[in-house]
N, C-alpha and C positions, 0 to 999 in steps of 0.2 A: 235834788228837789223834785217832788212829785206833785203833779196837779190832778185834782179830781173834782167831780161835781156831785153835790149831795143836796137834794131838795132844791134844785135850781141855783145853788150857790157854788161859785168857783172857790176852791181852797187849794193852797200850796202848803206842803209840809215835807219833812224828812224824818228818817228814823230816829235821829237824835232828839228831835222835838217830842216824839212819842215817849222815849225813855225819860226825858226830863219832866214831862207832864205827869208821869206816873210815880215820880219820886214821892215817897212818904204817903202814898194813897193806899188805904186798906182795900183789899180785894173783896168784891161782893161774891156771894155763892155762885158757882159755875153751874149753868143748866146744861149746856151742850158744847159750845165752842169756847176755846180758851187759847191764850198765848202766854208765854213766859217772858218776864222781864226781870233781870237780875235775880233769878231763882224763885221768883214769886209768880204764881199762876193767876191771871186775871181773865174775867170774861171778855171776849173780844169786843162786845158791844160797849162795855164799860170803858175800855181803852179809847175807842173812837169818840165816845161822848165826852170824855175828859180832855182829849186833844182839842176838840171843837170848843169846849169851854175855855181852855187856856188861850185859844186863838180869838176869843171874843165873839164866837159864832153861837148865837142862842137858838137852839132847836128844842122841840119837845122830844122826850125820850121815844115816843111813838114814831117820830120822823126818821129815826135811825133803826134800820133792821139788822138782824144778824147777817144777812146776806151782804148788805152794804159794808158792815164792819169787816167781814172776812175778805171781801174784794179789795177794799182800800188798804187794810193792814198788810195783805199779801203784796199789793203793789208797792208798799213802803218797804218791803223786804223782810217781813216777819213771817214766821211759820205759824199758821193757825191750825189748831188740832181739835178734834172732837173727843169727848170722853166716852 
């Protein structure tokens, strides 16, 4: 379990939660940073936004930056790549 803070909120998550959160979610177009889950490439920011949504944490999309997404997803053990 990994703890992180985003916009003043403490969040706990693990890699399994990320994978489950993205099940059956269609990827948005990738602008720069992405990660791969079960063979599908997702924008890193979309993955973090979805994880927060599943955990019941309501934030505006503008509250989550690509830098936040990259930092948190790497902390959760994922490789974040740039196109």
